[in-house]
C-alpha positions as CSV (number, residue, x, y, z in Angstrom):
1,M,8.4,0.4,19.0
2,A,5.0,1.7,17.9
3,K,2.5,2.2,20.6
4,S,-0.8,0.3,20.6
5,P,-3.9,2.1,19.4
6,E,-5.2,2.2,23.0
7,V,-2.3,4.2,24.4
8,E,-0.9,6.2,21.4
9,H,-3.0,9.2,22.3
10,P,-4.3,10.6,25.6
11,Q,-8.1,10.3,25.2
12,K,-9.5,6.9,25.7
13,V,-12.2,6.0,23.0
14,F,-14.4,3.0,22.4
15,G,-15.6,1.7,19.1
16,W,-16.0,-1.4,16.9
17,A,-13.3,-2.5,14.6
18,A,-12.4,-5.1,12.0
19,R,-9.2,-6.9,12.7
20,D,-8.7,-9.0,9.5
21,T,-10.2,-9.7,6.0
22,S,-13.2,-11.6,7.5
23,G,-14.6,-8.1,8.0
24,V,-16.1,-9.1,11.4
25,L,-16.5,-6.1,13.6
26,S,-16.1,-6.3,17.4
27,P,-15.5,-4.0,20.4
28,F,-12.3,-2.1,20.3
29,N,-10.5,0.2,22.8
30,F,-8.3,2.9,21.2
31,S,-7.4,6.5,21.7
32,R,-7.6,10.0,20.1
33,R,-5.5,13.1,20.4
34,V,-6.2,15.9,22.8
35,N,-8.4,18.6,21.4
36,G,-6.0,21.1,19.8
37,D,-6.4,24.9,19.3
38,N,-8.1,24.3,15.9
39,D,-10.0,21.2,16.8
40,I,-13.5,20.2,17.9
41,T,-14.4,17.1,19.8
42,L,-17.6,15.4,18.8
43,E,-19.7,13.1,20.9
44,V,-20.9,10.7,18.1
45,L,-24.6,10.1,18.0
46,Y,-25.2,8.5,14.6
47,C,-23.0,7.0,11.9
48,G,-24.2,5.9,8.5
49,I,-22.9,2.6,6.9
50,C,-21.5,3.3,3.5
51,H,-20.8,0.5,1.0
52,S,-17.2,1.6,1.1
53,D,-17.1,0.6,4.7
54,L,-17.9,-3.0,3.6
55,H,-15.1,-2.9,1.0
56,A,-12.6,-1.6,3.5
57,I,-13.3,-4.0,6.3
58,K,-12.8,-6.9,3.9
59,N,-9.8,-5.4,2.1
60,E,-11.6,-5.6,-1.2
61,W,-9.7,-2.6,-2.5
62,G,-6.3,-4.0,-1.3
63,N,-5.3,-1.0,0.8
64,S,-6.8,-1.9,4.3
65,V,-4.6,-1.5,7.4
66,Y,-6.0,-3.3,10.4
67,P,-7.5,-2.7,12.8
68,I,-10.1,-0.6,11.0
69,V,-12.8,1.5,12.7
70,P,-15.1,2.4,9.7
71,G,-17.5,5.2,9.4
72,H,-17.4,8.5,7.4
73,E,-21.1,9.6,7.7
74,I,-20.7,10.9,11.3
75,V,-23.0,13.3,13.2
76,G,-23.0,14.3,16.8
77,I,-22.7,17.1,19.4
78,V,-19.7,19.3,19.9
79,T,-18.4,18.8,23.4
80,E,-15.1,20.8,23.2
81,V,-13.7,23.5,21.0
82,G,-10.1,24.7,20.7
83,S,-9.0,28.3,21.5
84,K,-8.8,29.3,17.8
85,V,-12.1,27.6,16.7
86,T,-14.6,30.0,15.1
87,K,-17.0,27.7,13.2
88,F,-18.4,25.9,16.2
89,K,-19.3,26.3,19.9
90,V,-20.0,23.6,22.5
91,G,-23.5,22.2,22.1
92,D,-23.6,22.7,18.3
93,K,-24.7,19.8,16.0
94,A,-21.9,18.9,13.6
95,G,-20.9,16.2,11.2
96,V,-17.8,14.8,9.6
97,G,-17.7,13.2,6.2
98,C,-15.0,11.3,4.2
99,M,-12.0,13.6,5.0
100,V,-10.3,14.8,8.2
101,G,-7.3,16.5,6.5
102,S,-5.8,17.9,3.4
103,C,-2.7,20.0,2.6
104,R,-4.8,23.2,2.5
105,S,-2.2,24.8,0.2
106,C,-2.4,23.2,-3.3
107,D,-4.4,24.7,-6.1
108,N,-7.3,22.3,-5.5
109,C,-7.5,23.0,-1.8
110,A,-7.3,26.8,-2.5
111,Q,-10.4,26.3,-4.7
112,D,-12.3,24.5,-1.9
113,L,-11.7,21.1,-3.6
114,E,-10.0,19.4,-0.7
115,N,-11.4,16.1,-1.9
116,Y,-9.0,16.4,-4.9
117,C,-6.0,17.6,-2.8
118,A,-2.9,17.3,-4.9
119,N,-1.0,15.9,-1.9
120,Q,-3.9,13.5,-1.0
121,A,-6.7,14.2,1.4
122,I,-6.5,12.3,4.7
123,L,-9.4,9.9,4.9
124,T,-11.6,9.7,8.0
125,Y,-10.6,6.1,8.5
126,N,-7.9,3.8,7.2
127,G,-5.8,6.8,6.5
128,E,-2.6,8.2,8.1
129,Y,-2.7,11.4,10.0
130,Y,0.0,14.1,10.0
131,D,1.5,12.6,13.2
132,G,1.9,9.2,11.6
133,T,-0.9,7.5,13.5
134,R,-3.9,5.8,11.8
135,T,-7.3,7.5,11.4
136,Y,-10.3,5.8,12.9
137,G,-13.9,6.5,11.9
138,G,-17.3,7.0,13.3
139,Y,-18.2,3.5,14.6
140,S,-17.0,5.0,17.9
141,N,-18.1,7.3,20.7
142,K,-15.8,10.2,20.2
143,L,-14.1,12.0,17.3
144,V,-11.5,14.9,17.3
145,V,-11.2,16.8,14.1
146,D,-9.8,20.1,12.8
147,E,-12.8,22.5,12.7
148,H,-12.2,23.1,8.9
149,F,-13.4,19.5,8.2
150,G,-16.5,19.8,10.4
151,I,-19.9,20.5,8.9
152,N,-22.5,22.6,10.7
153,F,-26.0,21.0,10.9
154,P,-29.0,23.2,11.0
155,D,-31.5,22.5,13.8
156,N,-34.3,21.5,11.5
157,I,-32.6,18.5,9.9
158,P,-32.8,15.2,11.7
159,L,-29.3,13.9,12.5
160,D,-30.0,10.2,11.8
161,G,-31.5,10.8,8.4
162,A,-29.0,13.4,7.5
163,A,-25.9,11.4,8.4
164,P,-25.7,9.5,5.0
165,L,-25.8,12.9,3.2
166,L,-22.2,13.4,4.2
167,C,-21.1,10.8,1.7
168,A,-24.1,9.7,-0.4
169,G,-25.6,13.2,-0.5
170,I,-22.5,15.1,-1.6
171,T,-21.5,12.4,-4.0
172,V,-24.6,13.1,-6.1
173,Y,-25.1,16.8,-5.3
174,S,-21.6,17.8,-6.4
175,P,-21.7,16.4,-10.0
176,M,-25.2,17.8,-10.5
177,K,-23.9,21.3,-9.7
178,Y,-20.5,21.0,-11.5
179,Y,-21.8,19.5,-14.7
180,G,-24.8,21.9,-15.0
181,L,-27.4,19.3,-14.3
182,S,-29.3,21.3,-11.7
183,K,-31.2,23.8,-13.8
184,P,-35.0,23.6,-13.4
185,G,-36.8,21.9,-16.3
186,M,-33.8,19.7,-17.3
187,H,-34.4,15.9,-17.7
188,L,-32.0,13.8,-15.5
189,G,-31.6,10.1,-15.6
190,V,-30.5,8.3,-12.4
191,V,-29.0,4.8,-12.9
192,G,-29.5,2.5,-9.8
193,L,-31.9,3.1,-6.9
194,G,-29.7,2.3,-3.9
195,G,-28.1,4.5,-1.2
196,L,-26.8,7.0,-3.8
197,G,-29.6,6.8,-6.3
198,H,-32.5,7.4,-4.0
199,V,-30.8,10.6,-2.7
200,A,-30.0,11.7,-6.2
201,V,-33.7,11.5,-7.0
202,K,-34.6,13.7,-4.0
203,F,-32.0,16.3,-4.8
204,A,-32.9,16.4,-8.5
205,K,-36.6,16.9,-7.7
206,A,-35.7,19.7,-5.3
207,F,-33.7,21.4,-8.1
208,G,-36.9,21.3,-10.2
209,L,-35.7,18.6,-12.6
210,K,-37.7,15.9,-14.4
211,V,-36.3,12.6,-13.3
212,T,-36.2,9.1,-14.9
213,V,-34.9,6.2,-12.8
214,I,-33.1,3.6,-14.8
215,S,-32.8,0.1,-13.2
216,T,-32.4,-3.5,-14.1
217,S,-35.3,-4.4,-11.8
218,I,-39.0,-3.6,-12.4
219,S,-39.6,-4.2,-8.7
220,K,-38.2,-0.8,-7.9
221,K,-40.7,1.1,-10.1
222,E,-43.4,1.7,-7.5
223,E,-40.8,2.9,-5.0
224,A,-39.2,5.2,-7.5
225,I,-42.3,6.9,-8.6
226,D,-44.8,6.7,-5.7
227,R,-42.4,7.2,-2.8
228,L,-39.4,9.1,-4.2
229,G,-41.3,11.2,-6.7
230,A,-39.5,10.2,-9.9
231,D,-41.4,11.1,-13.1
232,N,-40.5,8.0,-15.2
233,F,-39.0,4.5,-14.8
234,L,-37.0,2.6,-17.3
235,V,-36.0,-1.1,-17.1
236,S,-32.6,-1.1,-18.7
237,R,-33.0,-4.7,-19.8
238,D,-36.1,-3.9,-21.8
239,P,-34.9,-2.9,-25.3
240,D,-38.3,-1.5,-26.3
241,Q,-38.4,0.8,-23.3
242,M,-34.8,1.9,-23.8
243,Q,-35.4,2.5,-27.6
244,A,-38.4,4.7,-26.8
245,A,-36.3,6.9,-24.5
246,V,-33.4,7.4,-26.9
247,G,-32.3,11.1,-27.0
248,T,-34.5,12.3,-24.1
249,L,-32.1,13.0,-21.3
250,D,-29.9,16.1,-20.6
251,G,-27.8,14.1,-18.3
252,I,-27.4,10.9,-16.3
253,I,-25.9,10.3,-12.9
254,D,-24.7,6.6,-12.9
255,T,-24.5,5.3,-9.3
256,V,-24.0,1.6,-10.2
257,S,-20.7,-0.1,-9.0
258,A,-21.3,-3.3,-10.8
259,V,-19.9,-3.8,-14.3
260,H,-22.6,-2.7,-16.8
261,P,-22.8,-1.6,-20.5
262,L,-22.5,2.1,-21.2
263,P,-23.7,2.4,-24.8
264,P,-27.4,1.9,-23.9
265,L,-27.1,4.8,-21.4
266,I,-25.2,7.0,-23.8
267,S,-27.9,6.5,-26.4
268,L,-30.5,8.0,-24.0
269,L,-28.6,11.4,-24.0
270,K,-29.6,14.4,-26.0
271,T,-27.0,16.2,-28.1
272,N,-24.4,17.6,-25.6
273,G,-25.7,15.3,-23.0
274,K,-23.5,14.2,-20.0
275,L,-23.1,10.8,-18.4
276,V,-21.5,11.2,-15.0
277,M,-20.1,8.2,-13.2
278,V,-20.2,8.2,-9.4
279,G,-20.3,4.4,-8.9
280,A,-17.0,2.6,-9.1
281,P,-17.0,-0.7,-11.0
282,D,-14.0,-2.8,-10.1
283,K,-13.2,-3.7,-13.7
284,P,-12.8,-1.4,-16.8
285,L,-15.9,-0.6,-18.7
286,E,-16.0,-0.8,-22.5
287,L,-16.5,2.6,-24.2
288,P,-17.3,2.7,-27.9
289,V,-16.1,6.2,-28.8
290,F,-18.4,6.5,-31.8
291,S,-21.4,6.9,-29.6
292,L,-19.8,10.0,-28.0
293,L,-18.9,11.6,-31.4
294,M,-22.4,11.3,-32.7
295,G,-23.9,14.0,-30.5
296,R,-20.9,15.7,-28.8
297,K,-21.6,13.7,-25.6
298,L,-19.4,13.6,-22.5
299,I,-18.6,11.0,-19.9
300,G,-17.3,12.4,-16.7
301,G,-16.7,11.4,-13.1
302,S,-17.0,12.9,-9.7
303,G,-15.9,11.9,-6.2
304,I,-17.6,13.4,-3.1
305,G,-17.0,17.2,-2.8
306,G,-15.1,19.8,-0.9
307,I,-16.0,21.1,2.6
308,K,-17.6,24.3,1.3
309,E,-19.8,22.5,-1.1
310,T,-20.7,19.8,1.5
311,Q,-21.9,22.6,3.8
312,E,-23.9,24.1,0.9
313,M,-25.4,20.6,0.3
314,I,-26.4,20.2,3.9
315,N,-28.0,23.6,4.0
316,F,-29.9,22.9,0.8
317,A,-31.1,19.5,2.2
318,A,-32.3,21.2,5.4
319,K,-34.2,23.9,3.4
320,H,-35.9,21.2,1.2
321,N,-36.4,18.6,3.9
322,I,-34.2,16.1,2.2
323,T,-32.9,13.1,4.2
324,A,-31.9,9.6,3.3
325,D,-34.3,6.8,3.8
326,I,-32.8,4.9,6.6
327,E,-33.0,1.9,8.9
328,V,-31.6,2.8,12.3
329,I,-29.8,-0.1,14.0
330,P,-28.0,-0.8,17.3
331,M,-24.2,-1.1,17.3
332,D,-24.3,-4.8,18.0
333,Y,-26.3,-5.4,14.9
334,V,-23.6,-4.1,12.6
335,N,-22.3,-7.5,11.4
336,T,-25.8,-8.5,10.3
337,A,-26.2,-5.2,8.7
338,M,-23.0,-5.7,6.6
339,E,-24.3,-9.1,5.5
340,R,-27.6,-7.5,4.4
341,L,-25.8,-4.6,2.7
342,A,-23.8,-7.1,0.7
343,K,-27.1,-8.6,-0.6
344,G,-28.7,-5.2,-1.2
345,D,-31.2,-5.8,1.6
346,V,-31.7,-2.3,2.9
347,K,-33.9,0.7,1.9
348,Y,-31.6,2.5,1.5
349,R,-29.1,3.2,4.2
350,F,-28.2,1.7,7.5
351,V,-27.5,4.2,10.3
352,I,-26.0,3.1,13.6
353,D,-27.5,4.6,16.7
354,V,-24.1,5.1,18.3
355,G,-25.2,7.4,21.1
356,N,-27.7,5.0,22.6
357,T,-26.2,1.6,21.8
358,L,-22.4,1.8,21.8
359,K,-21.6,0.3,25.2
360,S,-18.1,-0.1,26.4
361,S,-17.0,-3.5,27.6
């Protein structure tokens, strides 16, 4: 008979979990493994709320196994290191993103692409670890992880504002680098100005790009240009504005997860332009191929990034003072935050103050 989450491992841990498809989170006692030779233990200080947390707690992707402790934008302080650990020492600031394991031996892992592990990366929560137990995320006071999947945080970057970079940041940084959309002077379009989009604008400007934000809502224009530093703003529902911008962009990062038409975006690309999808609409999108043929254009996709690239991204963010725009909340506000997130009522990322507000019951 399987052991309960509270006693399956030696270390007692406290967090908040969803128990069913209502998605309601409440206090939850569970356990984590002892710190192994290659492990670090983190005292969790902050954890960002990603939109995928909301999907998971409500089983909107159909793969949730309850109880779920969400959270994969985790930062804290290292409190214990294993005997073979070389990347961290006690007292270091560290983070954990979307993965806590991969096979480490396939071609992708060998190329520092653990996120595309051929044998499937182990997700930070709602996954199954090597010992057959479930993984639980960062809405909790403690995390044990193989040092390989930990990220060092430079002293000069604030942990609360940097937490969302472990998902939102790497999700937009990786495709800019891979698809060659990080060269100074290029013109990049960013579709959607939410948790991903606002960080994409910041990274693009730090790379020296000209940035056009593309949104359905004119209400975000002032924010995009005055606060985030975008150069232009296009209302995608305005045919005159869109027509005037045809053929002007070297690339586009599309962060929108709602179903939306692609041809108007493809038309904005120059010859050899690239449209990269990082949002994940839940229904197939129509793709008229002729619009790709006329201009040798590409549509690609990208999902987070490997550990080496995530570290590179955090170092770049620290160097250029890039953090997410956040609203810090106490742990017991999390259900209200989820309701607000579902309505898009946050600029632009909630971050839970785990260290100060997660109290055991």
